[in-house]
N, C-alpha and C positions, 0 to 999 in steps of 0.2 A: 622663070616667071618675073624677071626683072622688068619693071615698067619704065618706059622711056620718059614718061611724064610723071614725075613724082608728085607734082602739084595736083594733078587729076586723081591720082591714087589716094592722096591725103584727103581730098574731098569725099571720095567714096568711103574711106574709113570713118570720117566724121558723120556722113549721112547714115551709116549703119549703127551709130551709137544711140542708146536710149536718150530720151529728152533730158533726163536728170543725171547724165553721166558725169563722172569726176575727171580731174586731170589724170588721176591714177588709172582710170579705165582707158583713157586715150593712150597713155604711155604704154600700158600693157598690150593694147592692140598693135601699136607700132613695134614693140619688142617682138611679139609673136610673128608679125609679118616679116621682120628682118631675119628672125631665126629660121623661118620656113624658107625664105629665099637663099640664105646661106647654105642650108641643107640641100636644097635642089642644086645649087652651084657645085657643092662638093660631090654630090651623086653624079652629076653630069661629067665631072672631072675624074670619076673613078675613085674618089677618096672615101670609099665605104668599106665596111668590114661585114662579112657574112654573119648572120645571127648565130650559127653553130660555132664559129670561131670565138665570138664574144662569150658564149656560154662556157666554152672550154677555158678561156682565159680567166674567167671569174668563178669557175667551178660550179656553174649553175646547172640544174637538171632541166630536162626538156619538159 
């Protein structure tokens, strides 16, 4: 989901913010966007772990 035109995507993020948004609101949206893009990139590269394996590693029940 990497956008070729970061400037356009930044405008979209700004347009979606509420009228009285704070700098923190904007920074959070940018952070979330970057985290999602990084996750998609890792997934596309096969750098994921199956949920069952994670549960076993951490001793979690289903």
